[in-house]
N, CA, C and O atoms as a CHARMM CRD file, in Angstrom:
* protein
*
  372
    1    1 UNK  N     61.67600   0.69200 -27.22800 PROA 1      0.00000
    2    1 UNK  CA    60.69300   0.50000 -27.84100 PROA 1      0.00000
    3    1 UNK  C     60.06600  -0.96800 -27.79600 PROA 1      0.00000
    4    1 UNK  O     58.85200  -1.17200 -27.82100 PROA 1      0.00000
    5    2 UNK  N     60.92100  -1.84100 -27.73300 PROA 2      0.00000
    6    2 UNK  CA    60.16700  -3.30000 -27.62500 PROA 2      0.00000
    7    2 UNK  C     59.48600  -3.58100 -26.19900 PROA 2      0.00000
    8    2 UNK  O     58.54300  -4.34700 -25.99900 PROA 2      0.00000
    9    3 UNK  N     60.18900  -2.76600 -25.20900 PROA 3      0.00000
   10    3 UNK  CA    59.66900  -2.73500 -23.97700 PROA 3      0.00000
   11    3 UNK  C     58.26400  -2.30100 -24.22000 PROA 3      0.00000
   12    3 UNK  O     57.27800  -3.00700 -24.00600 PROA 3      0.00000
   13    4 UNK  N     58.24800  -0.88100 -24.76100 PROA 4      0.00000
   14    4 UNK  CA    56.62100  -0.46100 -24.91300 PROA 4      0.00000
   15    4 UNK  C     55.85800  -1.19800 -25.22700 PROA 4      0.00000
   16    4 UNK  O     54.79700  -1.25100 -24.60500 PROA 4      0.00000
   17    5 UNK  N     56.10700  -2.06000 -26.32800 PROA 5      0.00000
   18    5 UNK  CA    55.41900  -2.76600 -27.25500 PROA 5      0.00000
   19    5 UNK  C     54.70000  -4.19600 -26.22900 PROA 5      0.00000
   20    5 UNK  O     53.55700  -4.63600 -26.34700 PROA 5      0.00000
   21    6 UNK  N     55.78100  -4.69000 -25.24900 PROA 6      0.00000
   22    6 UNK  CA    55.73200  -5.53000 -24.40500 PROA 6      0.00000
   23    6 UNK  C     54.40400  -5.15000 -23.35300 PROA 6      0.00000
   24    6 UNK  O     53.49500  -5.94400 -23.11400 PROA 6      0.00000
   25    7 UNK  N     54.50100  -3.82600 -22.81200 PROA 7      0.00000
   26    7 UNK  CA    53.74600  -3.31500 -21.87800 PROA 7      0.00000
   27    7 UNK  C     52.51800  -3.20800 -22.61400 PROA 7      0.00000
   28    7 UNK  O     51.44300  -3.60100 -22.16100 PROA 7      0.00000
   29    8 UNK  N     52.68100  -2.61400 -23.88700 PROA 8      0.00000
   30    8 UNK  CA    50.96100  -2.74700 -24.67800 PROA 8      0.00000
   31    8 UNK  C     50.42800  -3.92400 -24.89900 PROA 8      0.00000
   32    8 UNK  O     49.20800  -4.08500 -24.90600 PROA 8      0.00000
   33    9 UNK  N     51.29700  -4.89700 -25.10700 PROA 9      0.00000
   34    9 UNK  CA    50.93400  -6.33800 -25.22000 PROA 9      0.00000
   35    9 UNK  C     50.17200  -6.58500 -23.90800 PROA 9      0.00000
   36    9 UNK  O     48.95600  -6.76900 -23.96100 PROA 9      0.00000
   37   10 UNK  N     50.73200  -6.59700 -22.89800 PROA 10     0.00000
   38   10 UNK  CA    50.17700  -7.14700 -21.59600 PROA 10     0.00000
   39   10 UNK  C     49.07700  -6.44100 -21.28100 PROA 10     0.00000
   40   10 UNK  O     48.23100  -7.09000 -20.66500 PROA 10     0.00000
   41   11 UNK  N     48.75700  -5.04100 -21.56400 PROA 11     0.00000
   42   11 UNK  CA    47.63000  -4.38100 -21.49900 PROA 11     0.00000
   43   11 UNK  C     46.39500  -4.77000 -22.31500 PROA 11     0.00000
   44   11 UNK  O     45.26100  -4.67500 -21.84500 PROA 11     0.00000
   45   12 UNK  N     46.66000  -5.23400 -23.61800 PROA 12     0.00000
   46   12 UNK  CA    46.01300  -5.63900 -24.31400 PROA 12     0.00000
   47   12 UNK  C     45.21800  -7.12600 -23.90000 PROA 12     0.00000
   48   12 UNK  O     44.02500  -7.39100 -24.05100 PROA 12     0.00000
   49   13 UNK  N     46.23900  -7.93600 -23.36300 PROA 13     0.00000
   50   13 UNK  CA    45.87000  -8.97400 -22.85400 PROA 13     0.00000
   51   13 UNK  C     44.63700  -8.86800 -21.57800 PROA 13     0.00000
   52   13 UNK  O     43.57700  -9.48800 -21.49500 PROA 13     0.00000
   53   14 UNK  N     45.02600  -8.19200 -20.96900 PROA 14     0.00000
   54   14 UNK  CA    44.16800  -7.78200 -19.72300 PROA 14     0.00000
   55   14 UNK  C     43.01600  -6.97900 -19.95900 PROA 14     0.00000
   56   14 UNK  O     42.18200  -6.94700 -19.05400 PROA 14     0.00000
   57   15 UNK  N     42.80500  -6.32600 -20.99300 PROA 15     0.00000
   58   15 UNK  CA    41.77000  -6.00800 -21.47800 PROA 15     0.00000
   59   15 UNK  C     40.86900  -6.99600 -22.32000 PROA 15     0.00000
   60   15 UNK  O     39.66200  -6.75500 -22.35400 PROA 15     0.00000
   61   16 UNK  N     41.38400  -8.13000 -23.02900 PROA 16     0.00000
   62   16 UNK  CA    40.91400  -9.18400 -23.64000 PROA 16     0.00000
   63   16 UNK  C     39.80000 -10.11900 -22.61700 PROA 16     0.00000
   64   16 UNK  O     38.73000 -10.67900 -22.85700 PROA 16     0.00000
   65   17 UNK  N     40.72600  -9.95400 -21.25500 PROA 17     0.00000
   66   17 UNK  CA    40.01400 -10.93400 -20.39300 PROA 17     0.00000
   67   17 UNK  C     38.92400 -10.07000 -19.67800 PROA 17     0.00000
   68   17 UNK  O     38.02800 -10.64400 -19.06000 PROA 17     0.00000
   69   18 UNK  N     38.97400  -8.74700 -19.74400 PROA 18     0.00000
   70   18 UNK  CA    38.00500  -7.97200 -19.18100 PROA 18     0.00000
   71   18 UNK  C     36.38900  -8.48300 -19.78500 PROA 18     0.00000
   72   18 UNK  O     35.59500  -8.31000 -18.86100 PROA 18     0.00000
   73   19 UNK  N     36.02300  -8.77300 -20.42400 PROA 19     0.00000
   74   19 UNK  CA    34.29000  -9.00700 -20.98800 PROA 19     0.00000
   75   19 UNK  C     34.37400  -9.97000 -20.06100 PROA 19     0.00000
   76   19 UNK  O     33.67600  -9.69200 -19.08500 PROA 19     0.00000
   77   20 UNK  N     35.15900 -11.37600 -19.93100 PROA 20     0.00000
   78   20 UNK  CA    34.69400 -12.19200 -19.12100 PROA 20     0.00000
   79   20 UNK  C     34.30900 -11.86400 -17.37000 PROA 20     0.00000
   80   20 UNK  O     33.48800 -12.44000 -16.65700 PROA 20     0.00000
   81   21 UNK  N     35.15100 -10.83900 -17.07000 PROA 21     0.00000
   82   21 UNK  CA    35.38000 -10.55500 -15.66000 PROA 21     0.00000
   83   21 UNK  C     33.92300  -9.69200 -15.34900 PROA 21     0.00000
   84   21 UNK  O     33.12600  -9.85600 -14.42600 PROA 21     0.00000
   85   22 UNK  N     33.89600  -8.78400 -16.40100 PROA 22     0.00000
   86   22 UNK  CA    32.57500  -8.26600 -16.45200 PROA 22     0.00000
   87   22 UNK  C     31.21400  -9.05600 -16.28600 PROA 22     0.00000
   88   22 UNK  O     30.32000  -8.67700 -15.53000 PROA 22     0.00000
   89   23 UNK  N     31.13100 -10.50700 -17.28700 PROA 23     0.00000
   90   23 UNK  CA    30.19000 -11.33400 -16.72100 PROA 23     0.00000
   91   23 UNK  C     29.92900 -11.76500 -15.62700 PROA 23     0.00000
   92   23 UNK  O     28.79900 -11.85900 -15.14900 PROA 23     0.00000
   93   24 UNK  N     31.27600 -12.16900 -14.95700 PROA 24     0.00000
   94   24 UNK  CA    31.24600 -12.66400 -13.61800 PROA 24     0.00000
   95   24 UNK  C     30.80100 -11.38600 -12.88300 PROA 24     0.00000
   96   24 UNK  O     29.79500 -11.48500 -12.18000 PROA 24     0.00000
   97   25 UNK  N     31.20300 -10.62400 -12.93300 PROA 25     0.00000
   98   25 UNK  CA    30.31000  -9.31900 -12.14600 PROA 25     0.00000
   99   25 UNK  C     28.91200  -9.46400 -12.41800 PROA 25     0.00000
  100   25 UNK  O     28.02200  -9.58400 -11.57700 PROA 25     0.00000
  101   26 UNK  N     28.79700  -9.44200 -13.62600 PROA 26     0.00000
  102   26 UNK  CA    27.02400  -9.20000 -13.69200 PROA 26     0.00000
  103   26 UNK  C     26.41600 -10.48200 -13.07700 PROA 26     0.00000
  104   26 UNK  O     25.36900 -10.37800 -12.43900 PROA 26     0.00000
  105   27 UNK  N     27.08100 -11.82700 -13.25100 PROA 27     0.00000
  106   27 UNK  CA    26.31000 -12.63800 -12.52700 PROA 27     0.00000
  107   27 UNK  C     26.39500 -12.64100 -11.00100 PROA 27     0.00000
  108   27 UNK  O     25.51500 -13.18000 -10.33000 PROA 27     0.00000
  109   28 UNK  N     27.52900 -11.99500 -10.41200 PROA 28     0.00000
  110   28 UNK  CA    27.54000 -11.85300  -8.89800 PROA 28     0.00000
  111   28 UNK  C     26.83300 -11.13000  -8.62400 PROA 28     0.00000
  112   28 UNK  O     26.33800 -11.31200  -7.51200 PROA 28     0.00000
  113   29 UNK  N     26.31200  -9.81900  -9.46300 PROA 29     0.00000
  114   29 UNK  CA    25.55200  -9.00200  -8.97600 PROA 29     0.00000
  115   29 UNK  C     24.06100  -9.28900  -8.85000 PROA 29     0.00000
  116   29 UNK  O     23.34200  -8.84400  -7.95600 PROA 29     0.00000
  117   30 UNK  N     23.60500 -10.23500 -10.03700 PROA 30     0.00000
  118   30 UNK  CA    22.36000 -10.68500 -10.17000 PROA 30     0.00000
  119   30 UNK  C     22.32400 -11.69300  -8.95200 PROA 30     0.00000
  120   30 UNK  O     21.21400 -11.80300  -8.43200 PROA 30     0.00000
  121   31 UNK  N     23.22700 -12.36200  -8.46800 PROA 31     0.00000
  122   31 UNK  CA    22.91900 -13.47900  -7.31300 PROA 31     0.00000
  123   31 UNK  C     22.89100 -12.39000  -6.02700 PROA 31     0.00000
  124   31 UNK  O     22.15800 -12.68100  -5.08200 PROA 31     0.00000
  125   32 UNK  N     23.48300 -11.44200  -5.98300 PROA 32     0.00000
  126   32 UNK  CA    23.30600 -10.57400  -4.51800 PROA 32     0.00000
  127   32 UNK  C     21.95400  -9.92700  -4.67300 PROA 32     0.00000
  128   32 UNK  O     21.31600  -9.77500  -3.63200 PROA 32     0.00000
  129   33 UNK  N     21.29900  -9.43500  -6.04500 PROA 33     0.00000
  130   33 UNK  CA    20.07400  -8.86500  -6.13300 PROA 33     0.00000
  131   33 UNK  C     19.14000  -9.87400  -5.49100 PROA 33     0.00000
  132   33 UNK  O     18.36900  -9.48000  -4.61600 PROA 33     0.00000
  133   34 UNK  N     19.15400 -11.15500  -5.86500 PROA 34     0.00000
  134   34 UNK  CA    18.03600 -12.13900  -5.74000 PROA 34     0.00000
  135   34 UNK  C     18.13600 -12.34000  -4.08900 PROA 34     0.00000
  136   34 UNK  O     17.12600 -12.49100  -3.40200 PROA 34     0.00000
  137   35 UNK  N     19.59600 -12.32200  -3.49500 PROA 35     0.00000
  138   35 UNK  CA    19.80500 -12.57800  -1.86400 PROA 35     0.00000
  139   35 UNK  C     19.04800 -11.50200  -1.19400 PROA 35     0.00000
  140   35 UNK  O     18.34600 -11.73200  -0.20900 PROA 35     0.00000
  141   36 UNK  N     19.22300  -9.97000  -1.87500 PROA 36     0.00000
  142   36 UNK  CA    18.77600  -8.97400  -1.08600 PROA 36     0.00000
  143   36 UNK  C     17.26900  -8.95000  -1.15100 PROA 36     0.00000
  144   36 UNK  O     16.61300  -8.64700  -0.15400 PROA 36     0.00000
  145   37 UNK  N     16.72900  -9.25100  -2.25100 PROA 37     0.00000
  146   37 UNK  CA    15.25900  -9.63400  -2.60300 PROA 37     0.00000
  147   37 UNK  C     14.77800 -10.51800  -1.38800 PROA 37     0.00000
  148   37 UNK  O     13.99700 -10.07000  -0.54800 PROA 37     0.00000
  149   38 UNK  N     15.29400 -11.81500  -1.34000 PROA 38     0.00000
  150   38 UNK  CA    15.14400 -12.54600  -0.32600 PROA 38     0.00000
  151   38 UNK  C     14.85700 -12.22800   1.01500 PROA 38     0.00000
  152   38 UNK  O     13.93900 -12.59100   1.75000 PROA 38     0.00000
  153   39 UNK  N     16.02100 -11.32200   1.23000 PROA 39     0.00000
  154   39 UNK  CA    16.09200 -10.93600   2.67000 PROA 39     0.00000
  155   39 UNK  C     15.13200  -9.88100   2.78500 PROA 39     0.00000
  156   39 UNK  O     14.82000  -9.64200   3.95100 PROA 39     0.00000
  157   40 UNK  N     14.46600  -9.04400   1.74100 PROA 40     0.00000
  158   40 UNK  CA    13.38900  -8.10700   2.09000 PROA 40     0.00000
  159   40 UNK  C     12.57800  -8.73500   2.42700 PROA 40     0.00000
  160   40 UNK  O     12.07600  -8.51600   3.52900 PROA 40     0.00000
  161   41 UNK  N     12.11000  -9.79600   1.59800 PROA 41     0.00000
  162   41 UNK  CA    10.89500 -10.51800   1.75400 PROA 41     0.00000
  163   41 UNK  C     10.78300 -11.31500   3.37400 PROA 41     0.00000
  164   41 UNK  O      9.82100 -11.48900   4.12200 PROA 41     0.00000
  165   42 UNK  N     11.67700 -11.54100   3.44200 PROA 42     0.00000
  166   42 UNK  CA    11.80000 -12.40100   4.90500 PROA 42     0.00000
  167   42 UNK  C     11.67700 -11.35800   6.18500 PROA 42     0.00000
  168   42 UNK  O     11.01500 -11.45700   7.21800 PROA 42     0.00000
  169   43 UNK  N     12.46100 -10.44800   5.77400 PROA 43     0.00000
  170   43 UNK  CA    12.13400  -9.23400   6.92100 PROA 43     0.00000
  171   43 UNK  C     10.65800  -8.81900   6.63600 PROA 43     0.00000
  172   43 UNK  O     10.06300  -8.66200   7.70300 PROA 43     0.00000
  173   44 UNK  N      9.97800  -8.62100   5.68900 PROA 44     0.00000
  174   44 UNK  CA     8.61100  -8.24100   5.60400 PROA 44     0.00000
  175   44 UNK  C      7.60800  -9.25200   6.26500 PROA 44     0.00000
  176   44 UNK  O      6.63100  -8.85700   6.90100 PROA 44     0.00000
  177   45 UNK  N      7.89400 -10.52700   6.08600 PROA 45     0.00000
  178   45 UNK  CA     7.34000 -11.63100   7.12800 PROA 45     0.00000
  179   45 UNK  C      7.48900 -11.70900   8.19400 PROA 45     0.00000
  180   45 UNK  O      6.58200 -12.11600   8.92000 PROA 45     0.00000
  181   46 UNK  N      8.53200 -11.39400   8.60600 PROA 46     0.00000
  182   46 UNK  CA     8.83700 -11.16900  10.07100 PROA 46     0.00000
  183   46 UNK  C      8.29300  -9.88900  10.77300 PROA 46     0.00000
  184   46 UNK  O      8.05900  -9.78500  11.97700 PROA 46     0.00000
  185   47 UNK  N      8.16800  -9.15600  10.03900 PROA 47     0.00000
  186   47 UNK  CA     7.62900  -7.60000  10.32200 PROA 47     0.00000
  187   47 UNK  C      6.01700  -8.01400  10.91100 PROA 47     0.00000
  188   47 UNK  O      5.50200  -7.79000  12.00600 PROA 47     0.00000
  189   48 UNK  N      5.47700  -8.71800   9.66900 PROA 48     0.00000
  190   48 UNK  CA     3.72100  -9.11800   9.76800 PROA 48     0.00000
  191   48 UNK  C      3.91900 -10.21200  10.59500 PROA 48     0.00000
  192   48 UNK  O      2.81300 -10.43100  11.09000 PROA 48     0.00000
  193   49 UNK  N      4.53400 -10.83700  10.92300 PROA 49     0.00000
  194   49 UNK  CA     4.65000 -11.82800  12.27100 PROA 49     0.00000
  195   49 UNK  C      4.36900 -11.37800  13.60800 PROA 49     0.00000
  196   49 UNK  O      3.51700 -11.80000  14.39000 PROA 49     0.00000
  197   50 UNK  N      5.55700 -10.08500  13.81000 PROA 50     0.00000
  198   50 UNK  CA     5.60200  -9.70900  14.73000 PROA 50     0.00000
  199   50 UNK  C      4.26500  -8.52800  15.42400 PROA 50     0.00000
  200   50 UNK  O      4.00600  -8.17500  16.57400 PROA 50     0.00000
  201   51 UNK  N      3.63900  -8.18300  14.03400 PROA 51     0.00000
  202   51 UNK  CA     2.46900  -7.23400  14.29600 PROA 51     0.00000
  203   51 UNK  C      1.47500  -8.24200  14.49100 PROA 51     0.00000
  204   51 UNK  O      0.53800  -7.85800  15.19200 PROA 51     0.00000
  205   52 UNK  N      1.40000  -9.45700  14.06400 PROA 52     0.00000
  206   52 UNK  CA     0.18700 -10.50400  14.59600 PROA 52     0.00000
  207   52 UNK  C      0.46400 -10.65000  15.91900 PROA 52     0.00000
  208   52 UNK  O     -0.50500 -10.54400  16.67200 PROA 52     0.00000
  209   53 UNK  N      1.68100 -10.89500  16.47400 PROA 53     0.00000
  210   53 UNK  CA     1.88600 -11.59500  17.88700 PROA 53     0.00000
  211   53 UNK  C      1.75400 -10.06300  18.65100 PROA 53     0.00000
  212   53 UNK  O      1.46700 -10.22100  19.83800 PROA 53     0.00000
  213   54 UNK  N      1.85100  -9.03700  18.37600 PROA 54     0.00000
  214   54 UNK  CA     1.44000  -7.75700  19.11100 PROA 54     0.00000
  215   54 UNK  C      0.04600  -7.84200  19.04500 PROA 54     0.00000
  216   54 UNK  O     -0.70200  -7.63600  20.00100 PROA 54     0.00000
  217   55 UNK  N     -0.27100  -8.12200  18.00700 PROA 55     0.00000
  218   55 UNK  CA    -1.96700  -7.82100  18.40100 PROA 55     0.00000
  219   55 UNK  C     -2.85000  -8.84800  18.99700 PROA 55     0.00000
  220   55 UNK  O     -3.96000  -8.75900  19.52200 PROA 55     0.00000
  221   56 UNK  N     -1.89100 -10.05900  18.72800 PROA 56     0.00000
  222   56 UNK  CA    -2.61100 -11.28500  19.62900 PROA 56     0.00000
  223   56 UNK  C     -2.72900 -11.01900  21.47000 PROA 56     0.00000
  224   56 UNK  O     -3.60000 -11.14900  22.33100 PROA 56     0.00000
  225   57 UNK  N     -1.27600 -10.57500  21.40400 PROA 57     0.00000
  226   57 UNK  CA    -1.19100  -9.93700  22.67200 PROA 57     0.00000
  227   57 UNK  C     -2.07000  -9.03900  23.31200 PROA 57     0.00000
  228   57 UNK  O     -2.39500  -9.22000  24.48500 PROA 57     0.00000
  229   58 UNK  N     -2.45000  -8.16700  22.70100 PROA 58     0.00000
  230   58 UNK  CA    -3.34400  -6.79100  22.93600 PROA 58     0.00000
  231   58 UNK  C     -4.35500  -7.29000  22.97300 PROA 58     0.00000
  232   58 UNK  O     -4.97400  -6.86900  23.95000 PROA 58     0.00000
  233   59 UNK  N     -5.09400  -8.24800  22.22300 PROA 59     0.00000
  234   59 UNK  CA    -6.42900  -8.85500  22.55800 PROA 59     0.00000
  235   59 UNK  C     -6.45500  -9.62200  23.80000 PROA 59     0.00000
  236   59 UNK  O     -7.26800  -9.43500  24.70500 PROA 59     0.00000
  237   60 UNK  N     -5.50300 -10.51700  23.79900 PROA 60     0.00000
  238   60 UNK  CA    -5.33700 -11.14500  24.99300 PROA 60     0.00000
  239   60 UNK  C     -5.74400 -10.28900  26.25800 PROA 60     0.00000
  240   60 UNK  O     -6.77400 -10.45100  26.91300 PROA 60     0.00000
  241   61 UNK  N     -4.61500  -9.21500  26.52100 PROA 61     0.00000
  242   61 UNK  CA    -4.88200  -8.28300  27.32300 PROA 61     0.00000
  243   61 UNK  C     -6.20700  -7.79900  27.65500 PROA 61     0.00000
  244   61 UNK  O     -6.73800  -7.70500  28.76200 PROA 61     0.00000
  245   62 UNK  N     -6.69900  -7.47200  26.36500 PROA 62     0.00000
  246   62 UNK  CA    -8.02100  -6.60300  26.24900 PROA 62     0.00000
  247   62 UNK  C     -9.12600  -7.54700  27.04000 PROA 62     0.00000
  248   62 UNK  O    -10.00200  -7.17500  27.82100 PROA 62     0.00000
  249   63 UNK  N     -8.77400  -9.03900  26.54100 PROA 63     0.00000
  250   63 UNK  CA    -9.82400  -9.87700  27.29900 PROA 63     0.00000
  251   63 UNK  C     -9.57900 -10.35900  28.44800 PROA 63     0.00000
  252   63 UNK  O    -10.39300 -11.17500  28.88000 PROA 63     0.00000
  253   64 UNK  N     -8.54900 -10.05100  29.17500 PROA 64     0.00000
  254   64 UNK  CA    -8.36300 -10.28100  30.48400 PROA 64     0.00000
  255   64 UNK  C     -8.80900  -9.13600  31.25900 PROA 64     0.00000
  256   64 UNK  O     -9.45700  -9.22800  32.30100 PROA 64     0.00000
  257   65 UNK  N     -8.42500  -8.01400  30.69000 PROA 65     0.00000
  258   65 UNK  CA    -9.31800  -6.71900  31.28500 PROA 65     0.00000
  259   65 UNK  C    -10.67500  -6.77500  31.25700 PROA 65     0.00000
  260   65 UNK  O    -11.29300  -6.28600  32.20300 PROA 65     0.00000
  261   66 UNK  N    -11.45700  -7.45400  30.03900 PROA 66     0.00000
  262   66 UNK  CA   -12.45500  -7.48700  30.20400 PROA 66     0.00000
  263   66 UNK  C    -13.09500  -8.87500  31.09600 PROA 66     0.00000
  264   66 UNK  O    -13.98000  -8.59300  31.90500 PROA 66     0.00000
  265   67 UNK  N    -12.85700  -9.73900  31.02900 PROA 67     0.00000
  266   67 UNK  CA   -13.06400 -10.77700  32.29500 PROA 67     0.00000
  267   67 UNK  C    -12.85600 -10.04500  33.51800 PROA 67     0.00000
  268   67 UNK  O    -13.81200 -10.05800  34.29400 PROA 67     0.00000
  269   68 UNK  N    -11.71300  -9.33900  33.90700 PROA 68     0.00000
  270   68 UNK  CA   -11.54400  -8.94600  35.36300 PROA 68     0.00000
  271   68 UNK  C    -12.79000  -8.05700  35.64900 PROA 68     0.00000
  272   68 UNK  O    -13.38400  -8.20300  36.71700 PROA 68     0.00000
  273   69 UNK  N    -13.22800  -7.09500  34.68500 PROA 69     0.00000
  274   69 UNK  CA   -14.42400  -6.33100  34.67900 PROA 69     0.00000
  275   69 UNK  C    -15.55900  -6.85300  35.07100 PROA 69     0.00000
  276   69 UNK  O    -16.30200  -6.44800  35.96600 PROA 69     0.00000
  277   70 UNK  N    -15.71700  -8.05100  34.16200 PROA 70     0.00000
  278   70 UNK  CA   -16.94200  -8.66500  34.23100 PROA 70     0.00000
  279   70 UNK  C    -16.88700  -9.51200  35.98200 PROA 70     0.00000
  280   70 UNK  O    -17.77700  -9.41400  36.82700 PROA 70     0.00000
  281   71 UNK  N    -15.93400 -10.08700  36.09000 PROA 71     0.00000
  282   71 UNK  CA   -15.99100 -10.44700  37.52600 PROA 71     0.00000
  283   71 UNK  C    -15.95400  -9.25500  38.62200 PROA 71     0.00000
  284   71 UNK  O    -16.59400  -9.53000  39.63600 PROA 71     0.00000
  285   72 UNK  N    -15.49400  -8.31800  38.61800 PROA 72     0.00000
  286   72 UNK  CA   -15.78100  -7.17600  39.28800 PROA 72     0.00000
  287   72 UNK  C    -17.47200  -6.94200  39.41300 PROA 72     0.00000
  288   72 UNK  O    -18.05900  -6.93300  40.49500 PROA 72     0.00000
  289   73 UNK  N    -18.01700  -6.78700  38.31900 PROA 73     0.00000
  290   73 UNK  CA   -19.41500  -6.60800  37.98900 PROA 73     0.00000
  291   73 UNK  C    -20.05500  -7.35800  38.72200 PROA 73     0.00000
  292   73 UNK  O    -20.68800  -6.87800  39.66300 PROA 73     0.00000
  293   74 UNK  N    -20.04800  -8.80400  38.46000 PROA 74     0.00000
  294   74 UNK  CA   -20.63000  -9.86800  39.13400 PROA 74     0.00000
  295   74 UNK  C    -20.33400  -9.73800  40.72000 PROA 74     0.00000
  296   74 UNK  O    -21.23700 -10.16700  41.43900 PROA 74     0.00000
  297   75 UNK  N    -19.56900  -9.38100  41.15100 PROA 75     0.00000
  298   75 UNK  CA   -19.52300  -9.34200  42.57200 PROA 75     0.00000
  299   75 UNK  C    -19.96800  -7.84700  43.38900 PROA 75     0.00000
  300   75 UNK  O    -20.09900  -7.63000  44.59300 PROA 75     0.00000
  301   76 UNK  N    -20.12600  -6.99000  42.27000 PROA 76     0.00000
  302   76 UNK  CA   -20.92100  -5.84000  42.55500 PROA 76     0.00000
  303   76 UNK  C    -22.38800  -6.27900  42.88500 PROA 76     0.00000
  304   76 UNK  O    -23.04400  -6.08100  43.90700 PROA 76     0.00000
  305   77 UNK  N    -22.74500  -6.99500  41.61800 PROA 77     0.00000
  306   77 UNK  CA   -24.19500  -7.12300  41.79700 PROA 77     0.00000
  307   77 UNK  C    -24.73000  -8.02500  42.84900 PROA 77     0.00000
  308   77 UNK  O    -25.86400  -7.95900  43.32500 PROA 77     0.00000
  309   78 UNK  N    -23.80000  -8.87300  43.16200 PROA 78     0.00000
  310   78 UNK  CA   -24.24600  -9.78600  44.27000 PROA 78     0.00000
  311   78 UNK  C    -24.30900  -9.08600  45.58100 PROA 78     0.00000
  312   78 UNK  O    -25.15100  -9.20100  46.47200 PROA 78     0.00000
  313   79 UNK  N    -23.26000  -8.34400  45.52000 PROA 79     0.00000
  314   79 UNK  CA   -23.42000  -7.16800  46.78700 PROA 79     0.00000
  315   79 UNK  C    -24.44100  -6.34000  47.17500 PROA 79     0.00000
  316   79 UNK  O    -24.93300  -6.01100  48.25400 PROA 79     0.00000
  317   80 UNK  N    -24.69500  -6.00900  45.67400 PROA 80     0.00000
  318   80 UNK  CA   -26.29700  -4.99100  45.75500 PROA 80     0.00000
  319   80 UNK  C    -27.34600  -5.97400  46.38900 PROA 80     0.00000
  320   80 UNK  O    -27.88100  -5.90200  47.49500 PROA 80     0.00000
  321   81 UNK  N    -27.52000  -7.04100  45.25900 PROA 81     0.00000
  322   81 UNK  CA   -28.39300  -8.02000  45.52200 PROA 81     0.00000
  323   81 UNK  C    -28.58300  -8.24400  47.18100 PROA 81     0.00000
  324   81 UNK  O    -29.72800  -8.13100  47.61900 PROA 81     0.00000
  325   82 UNK  N    -27.77400  -8.47700  47.87200 PROA 82     0.00000
  326   82 UNK  CA   -27.63800  -8.76700  49.30000 PROA 82     0.00000
  327   82 UNK  C    -28.17800  -7.51900  49.97600 PROA 82     0.00000
  328   82 UNK  O    -29.01100  -7.59400  50.88000 PROA 82     0.00000
  329   83 UNK  N    -27.63700  -6.24300  49.47400 PROA 83     0.00000
  330   83 UNK  CA   -28.07400  -5.36100  50.49000 PROA 83     0.00000
  331   83 UNK  C    -29.41500  -4.78700  49.87800 PROA 83     0.00000
  332   83 UNK  O    -29.92100  -3.93400  50.60700 PROA 83     0.00000
  333   84 UNK  N    -29.95800  -4.99300  48.96900 PROA 84     0.00000
  334   84 UNK  CA   -31.36600  -4.66400  48.25800 PROA 84     0.00000
  335   84 UNK  C    -32.12900  -5.75000  49.50300 PROA 84     0.00000
  336   84 UNK  O    -32.72400  -5.19000  50.42300 PROA 84     0.00000
  337   85 UNK  N    -32.08500  -7.05000  49.48000 PROA 85     0.00000
  338   85 UNK  CA   -32.39800  -8.11000  50.21600 PROA 85     0.00000
  339   85 UNK  C    -32.42900  -7.77100  51.81000 PROA 85     0.00000
  340   85 UNK  O    -33.34500  -7.98000  52.60600 PROA 85     0.00000
  341   86 UNK  N    -31.35000  -7.27500  51.99800 PROA 86     0.00000
  342   86 UNK  CA   -31.22800  -6.64800  53.67500 PROA 86     0.00000
  343   86 UNK  C    -32.23600  -5.78600  54.16700 PROA 86     0.00000
  344   86 UNK  O    -32.91100  -5.94700  55.18400 PROA 86     0.00000
  345   87 UNK  N    -32.29300  -4.50700  53.04700 PROA 87     0.00000
  346   87 UNK  CA   -33.05600  -3.36800  53.25300 PROA 87     0.00000
  347   87 UNK  C    -34.81300  -3.85900  53.17300 PROA 87     0.00000
  348   87 UNK  O    -35.63000  -3.34800  53.93900 PROA 87     0.00000
  349   88 UNK  N    -35.13000  -4.70000  52.34100 PROA 88     0.00000
  350   88 UNK  CA   -36.22200  -5.27400  52.05200 PROA 88     0.00000
  351   88 UNK  C    -36.81000  -6.02200  53.46400 PROA 88     0.00000
  352   88 UNK  O    -37.94800  -5.81500  53.88600 PROA 88     0.00000
  353   89 UNK  N    -35.88700  -6.87700  54.07900 PROA 89     0.00000
  354   89 UNK  CA   -36.11400  -7.61500  55.48100 PROA 89     0.00000
  355   89 UNK  C    -36.33600  -6.24600  56.35100 PROA 89     0.00000
  356   89 UNK  O    -37.31500  -6.10000  57.08200 PROA 89     0.00000
  357   90 UNK  N    -35.38600  -5.33100  56.19900 PROA 90     0.00000
  358   90 UNK  CA   -35.60300  -4.50400  57.18100 PROA 90     0.00000
  359   90 UNK  C    -37.07200  -3.54200  57.50400 PROA 90     0.00000
  360   90 UNK  O    -37.59700  -3.02700  58.49100 PROA 90     0.00000
  361   91 UNK  N    -37.35200  -3.65600  56.05800 PROA 91     0.00000
  362   91 UNK  CA   -38.55100  -2.67900  56.13200 PROA 91     0.00000
  363   91 UNK  C    -39.62900  -3.36800  56.42900 PROA 91     0.00000
  364   91 UNK  O    -40.55100  -2.69300  56.88800 PROA 91     0.00000
  365   92 UNK  N    -39.84000  -4.68600  56.29500 PROA 92     0.00000
  366   92 UNK  CA   -40.99800  -5.84600  56.84100 PROA 92     0.00000
  367   92 UNK  C    -40.98100  -5.76700  58.14900 PROA 92     0.00000
  368   92 UNK  O    -42.08800  -5.78500  58.68900 PROA 92     0.00000
  369   93 UNK  N    -39.65000  -5.65000  59.11400 PROA 93     0.00000
  370   93 UNK  CA   -40.14800  -5.71100  60.22200 PROA 93     0.00000
  371   93 UNK  C    -40.44800  -4.36100  61.01900 PROA 93     0.00000
  372   93 UNK  O    -40.95200  -4.40600  62.14100 PROA 93     0.00000
């Protein structure tokens, strides 16, 4: 009988420490929740930065294409001007 009482007392002692363990777990959960929130915000910031960089690269590529097109049109204009002048000169002769 004494053995059973000792076992019961031991279990009661464990149960008495349970509230402090629960509090410690709650504090740890709050800390983890804060860390997860910070990570989520950091991830969102990084995604926004990646999107911004992609847009910047896209704009730069488009600007380069526009510049190439502009150069090409300018060369075509020069060529056409020379041809027109050549035709005008030939027609005068």
